[in-house]
C-alpha positions in Angstrom: 24.5 37.8 -18.3 21.1 37.0 -19.6 19.6 33.5 -18.8 18.5 31.0 -21.5 14.9 32.2 -21.5 15.9 36.0 -21.9 14.4 37.7 -25.0 17.1 40.4 -24.7 19.6 38.2 -26.8 20.0 38.8 -30.2 18.2 36.2 -32.4 19.4 37.4 -35.8 22.5 35.3 -35.0 20.4 32.2 -36.1 20.1 31.4 -39.7 16.3 31.3 -41.3 16.7 27.6 -41.3 17.7 27.4 -37.6 15.0 29.7 -36.8 12.6 27.4 -38.5 13.9 24.4 -36.5 13.6 26.4 -33.3 10.2 27.4 -34.1 9.1 23.9 -34.8 10.8 22.6 -31.7 9.2 25.1 -29.6 5.8 23.9 -31.2 6.4 20.4 -30.1 7.3 18.7 -33.3 9.8 16.0 -33.0 13.3 15.9 -34.8 11.6 13.3 -37.1 8.7 15.3 -37.6 10.9 18.3 -38.2 12.9 16.4 -40.7 10.0 15.1 -42.6 8.4 18.8 -42.8 11.8 20.3 -44.1 12.7 17.3 -46.4 15.9 16.8 -44.6 17.6 14.0 -42.5 17.0 13.6 -38.7 20.9 14.1 -38.4 20.7 17.5 -40.1 18.1 18.5 -37.5 20.0 17.3 -35.0 22.9 19.3 -36.2 20.6 22.3 -36.4 19.7 21.7 -33.0 22.9 21.6 -31.7 24.1 24.7 -33.5 21.1 26.7 -32.1 21.7 25.5 -28.4 25.3 26.4 -28.8 24.6 29.9 -30.1 21.9 30.4 -27.7 23.7 29.0 -24.6 20.8 26.6 -24.1 21.4 23.0 -23.0 18.1 21.4 -23.0 15.1 21.2 -25.3 12.9 22.8 -22.4 15.3 26.0 -22.5 15.2 26.3 -26.2 11.3 26.4 -25.9 11.4 28.9 -23.4 13.9 31.0 -25.4 11.5 30.7 -28.4 8.6 31.7 -26.4 10.3 34.6 -24.5 11.4 35.9 -28.1 7.8 35.7 -29.4 8.6 33.3 -32.3 5.8 31.3 -31.7 2.9 33.6 -32.3 0.2 31.8 -30.3 0.2 28.7 -32.6 0.6 25.3 -31.3 1.3 21.8 -32.8 -1.3 20.8 -35.3 -1.6 17.1 -36.7 
């Protein structure tokens, strides 16, 4: 079985919104910042994050970030103010 940082898992199981949230998490945005950018509540972001973690079998934010990096989702960009 692949580990949480493995890019061999199928990313398409994520919805477009979940992918957006994952990328934002990996870029260092807080749940509040993501919610503001996407015009949703913090609770909605927390729900997305929980679903993403479940689908990708990641238990921590660090594992989610590692997964996003391994899957090539960041394109070399980082958080900007």
